[in-house]
N, C-alpha and C positions, 0 to 999 in steps of 0.2 A: 504494500500500500504506500510505502514511502516514496516510490518512483512516481506516484500520481499526486504527490504533495498532500498526502493523507486524505485524498478525495475517495471516500468509501464507495460511492456509486460507481466511479470509474474502475476502482480495484475489483469489485464484484463483477462487473461487466467483463473484464478481462479474464477473471478466473473461470467464469461460466463458459466463455468461449473456448478456453483451453480444455475444459472438461467435456465439451461436446463430442459425442461418439464420432462424427464424421471428421472433426479436427484431429482427434486422437489417431484415427486410422490414416488420415492423409498426411498429417503434419509431424507427428511425433517421431516417425522414422528419420526425418530430416533434421530434427532438433537435438540439442544437447540436454540430457535429462540429469537432474540432480539426484542425491541419495534417496529422495523420497519419490523418485520416478516422475517428477514434475519438471516441465520445460524451464530452463533458466531464462531470466529476463534478457540476458545478452543474446541468447540464440533467437528468442522471439523477436528482438529488435532487428537482428541480422537477417532472418529468414522470412519474416511476415511483415504485415503492415501495422504492427504494434506502435510504430513511431507516430501513427495518427493520434493515439491516445497519450503516448509518452514521447514528447518531442525531445530533441537533444538538450535543450536548456534544462529540462527537468532531470535528465540523466546526469549532467554535469553538477547540478545542485545537490543531488543525492550523494554523488561520489565525494563532493567537497564536504558535505556534512559528515560523511563517514570518516574522512581522513583528518578532519579537525580544522579545516580552513575557517569555518565559521565558529563564532563564540556560541557555546552551547545554549540552544533555545532562542538564538537571536539571528538576525539577518545581516549582521556585520562581521567582518573578520575578526578572528581572535589575534590579539597582539602579544607576541612573544618577545621578551627581551633578547637582544642579540648578544648572547654569551655562549660559551662553549657547550654547556650542558644542554641548553635549549636547541642549539644548532644540531647536535648529535642526535637528540630525540626526533627532531623533524626530518633529519636526513634518513634515519632508519625507517620512518614512516614512508617516505618517498620511495626508497629503495625497495621496501616491501611491496608497494603498490606496482611499481614498474616491473617487478619480477613475478608476482603472483596474481595479480588482479585479472579476472576474466575480461576486463575492459582495456587491458594494456596495449592492445593492438591498435586502438583508436585514440587513446588518451594517455597523457604523461603527467606524472607528479613531479613537482619541482619546488626547491626552496626559493622563496621570493622575499623581496623587501616591501615593507608596507609603511607608507607615510602616515603618521598619526594626524588626524584632522584637527586636533585640539592643541597640538604643540609641534615644534620643529623636529621632534624625535622620530627616528626611523626604527621600526621593529622588524621582525622576520615572521614568516609564516610558511605553511606548505599548502600548495594549491594544485588541483588537477585541471589540465587544460587539454584542448584538442591537439592531437599529435601533428607537429609539422617537422620540417627538416632540422630546424635549429634545436628545438627542444628534444628531438629524438636523439641528436648527437649528445646533448647534455646528459640526458637520461642514461645513454649507453656508457658514458664516462663516469657517472656518478659513483658507482660501486668501486671501480678501478681507483679513482682518486681518493676515496676513503681508505682503501686498503693500502694504497701508496703512502698516505700520511701516517698511518699506523706504523708501517715499516720504518719510515723515516725517523719517527719519534723513538722507536726501539733502537735504531742505529745510534742516534745522538745519545740516548741514555746509556747505552753500552759503552759509549766513548766518554762518559762522564759529563755530558752536556745537557743542561736543562733549558726550558723555554720560560721566559718571563713576560711581563706586561710592558706595553710601550710607555714612554715617558709622556707627560702632558704635552710637551712641545711637539713631539712626533705625532700625537694625536691630532693636534691643531693643524699640523701641516698636511694631514690626510694620508700619512704613510701607514701601510698596513703591516710591514714587517722590517726588521733591522737585524743584521748580524754585526756584532760589535765586540772585537777582541780587546778594544782598548779600555772598555768600561766593564769588564767581567766581574762578577760577584758570585759568591758561593751561596747556593740555596739551602733551605732547611734540610734537604735530603742529602746534602754533601756534594751535589753536583755543581758544575760551573755554568752560571747562566750567561750564555754567549748570544742567544737569539731572543729577540722581543717581538711579540706578535700582538696584533689587534684581537679583540675578543670576538668569538663567533665566526660568522661566515667570511669576513674579510681575512681573519687570521688563518683559517683553514686554507683558503685560496693562496695565501702568501707563503705558506710553509715550504713548499717544494723549491721556490726560488730562494728563500733564506737558507735552506739546506744546501743549495748549490753554492751560495756565497760561503757557507761554512767549509765546504770542501775546497773551494778555491783558496781561501785564507789558510786552511790547515795544511795545504800542500806546499805553502811557502814559495821559495824560489825554484819552482818547478819549470823545466824548459817548455813543456807542452802548454802550461798555463800561461807563461810569459809570452809565447808565441801567439796564443789566441788573443790576449789582451793587447799586445803590440799591433797585431793585424787590425783589430777593431779600431784602435787609435789612429794608425797610420792611414787607414782607408776612409776615415771620416764617417764611420758607421754608428758612432755612439748615439746620435739623435734618432737615427732610423730605428735602432733596436730598442731603445728605451721608449720611444713613441710619445704618447700624450703625457707621460709622467716625467718628461725630460726637465722641464722647468723646476718641478719640485725637487728633484735630485740635484740639479744644478745649484739651487739654493742651499740644500742640505750640505753638499760637499764643497761649497763656496767656489764653484767653478773649477775645481781640481780634476783635470782631464784624466789623470791616472786612476783616481777613484771612480769617475764616471765610466771609464772603460771596463774596470772590474765589475761595476753594476751591470753593464751590458753583457759582459761574459756570463754572469750569474743568470741573467734572464735566458740566454741561449741554453745553458745547461739545464735550467728548469723546464724549458720547452721540450728538451729531449726526455726528461723524466716523465713528463705528462703525455708523452706520445704513446698512447695505448695501442701497440701493435704486437 
């Protein structure tokens, strides 16, 4: 009944149609049946004219209520604070939908940013949308990126490196991650804090790049790293590689081209880490 927005009359009409002898004889062999030998809503929508009674808008509404996009009992989005714990919970919901939902061939669950209407704060949420080329790629990469970040955190921890929070200045500059060997400090667990990340969605996306910077710095005066950095610098590729964030990093590094070239090198290595092939 939930697919009909709790319209009992519509729900009863659909149920009676599916229990009709001629319908069972002609249609059930073409449909997917559940454990109770009843046609699933998905197969009815795919194979019959059920969309006359349940348009796509209602399907999306039902899927989004199930996944937690809406605040319970309301028609407005649930606002989740953008922190690591909430991001992880929403990510697991999205991955579960994209892997197991019977609707996953037509719809995709993603983590989204939500602008609060009553303040300048930005929250996060999980939302189901109609599948397209872009969100299909993001969905395919979602689990890979999560597993990659888990592996990267384990590698860092095994090498005595922990992850801390950004400074207030870094937050104001809009930076999502920093690898800093100059201001290293020891965490409560006895690990050395060399990487600082933003909370939640931005920090998770920044981790592969900051891991790449850690590798570059940890390798020190390595010929391969030096060649990569020198090639980026000498061929004037810094701005092209860093892209829209160039001005931010140029300010952060006070125009130091050597540091900017290393930043660009880290972005290239991160891109390779994220290349799910």
